[in-house]
N, C-alpha and C positions, 0 to 999 in steps of 0.2 A: 504493499499499499503506499501512496505517496498522498503526503497532506502540502498543501499550500494556502497561504493566506496572504492577505494584504491589510495593511491598516487604512484607515480613512484619509490619512495625509499621503499615503501611497499614491492614492488615485487622484488627490488634488495636482501633486507633483508631477504625474506622469502626463498629465493632460497635453502639454504643449511643447515642441522643441524650443521656444523661447524661455519657458521656465527651466529646461534642462540646461539650455546654455547660462543662463543666469546663475543656476546653481554651480555649475562647472566652473565659472569665473570667479564666482564668490568662494570656493574651495580653494583657489589657487592664490587669492590675494592675502595680504599680510594683515592681520587685526589691529585695527585702530581701537583703543580702550575706552576713549570717550567721543562723545559728540557734543553738541550745543544748541540747546533750544532757547528760542527769544521770542518774547510775547510782549509787544509794546516797549521796545527798546530795553528790557529787562534780560538778562541772559543768565542761564544756570547750566551746569554740566551735566552730563548723564554718563553714567558707567554702564558700558555695555556687556551683555553676556556675550559668550562666543558660541555663535551658530550659523546656520547658511543664511537666514535671514538677517541678521547683524552684518554679516558679510557683503550680502548684497546691497544692503541700505547704505553701507558706507561707500561701497562702489559708485552708487549713483549720488551720493553726496560728495564725491571727490570729483564728479563732473559739475556739479552745481548746488547749491543749496535747494531746499525743497521748501516752499511755503503752501500752507493749505490752512481752511478754516476749520475749527472744532467747537463744537456745541456740548452743552451739558446733557447727560443722559442719567436719569435714575437717581438724580442728586448724590453720585458718587464717582463720576468720570467726565471727562473731556474726550470726545471723539469725532473723527474727521477723516474723510477719504484722502488718501496720501497721492493718489493720482497715476499709482504704479502698483503692479502685483510683485510682491515679493515670496520668494520660497516659503514654506512653513516647516514646522514640525511641533504641532500643536501636542499639548499635555494638559491635562487636569490640574489647574493650580488655583489657589486663594490669593488673590491680588492684596497688597497692602498700598497704604497712600504712597506717592512717588514711583509707583511701577508704571514702567513704558511698555505696552504690550501691543503685539501684530493680531489684530482680527480679521478674518475671513480673506486674509493673505493681502488686503489694499486698503486697510484702516488702521491708524495710529489709535490707541487709546492710553490716556495718561490719568492714571487714577488718583482721586484725593479722598476716596472711601475704600470698601473693598468688595471683593465679588468673586465668586468660584465659577469657573467656566473652565472650556478646553481653549486653551491660548498658546501663542508662541511669545515667549518673553523676549523682550528686546534690551531692558537695562531698568535702572532707577536713577532718578533725578538726586542728583547728590545735596548733601547738607540742607533740605527742606523737609519739614514734617508740620503736620498740624496745620493752624492757622497760617503761618508763612507759606505752606504750600498753596493752599487754597486762595491766598491773595495773589500769589504770582499767577496761577491759572485762571484766575478770575471766576472762581467757582461759584455757580449760581448766577453768573451775570450775562449768560447768553453766549454769542458766538464771538470767538476770539481767533485773530490770525497769529498763526504758528509757524516759526521759521525753524528749521533743522539745518545745521551746518557741521562740517568738521573741524573748522576753523572757528575760535573765540571771537566773534564780532566785537566784543568790547575791546579786545587788544589788537586792533586793527593798526594803530599808528605806534605800536612799539617796537 
């Protein structure tokens, strides 16, 4: 007897040659440990975990920063469409404030509360918790414009 099985993530990642190419390129790149998030000219660093999604995100950010709009959802997160699809490696996790997550391969979720779901973890915002995190994310204030970059924009002139 021969048994074979696939995980749901295998089905997502096997879908297109574009995803295969992104995954291949991501696997061959050197991992950057931090990226930067800017909201209303205030910037914080994000420490990344190492996986195919973060490698693909860093590769995209090395070409140019990504700006997208994110809105509050469920009074515990800011979520917005990234404008591109990244490879996933979803696992069941319980998030905590500051977690940066990839959802549905094309949305970035930044938590200021907690939730349990099957996500791909990207990283965590450094040195912000509780009220400071909510203030930075403008939690509960509606849509914000978020820019992700590999270089700290606040250190441009140094």
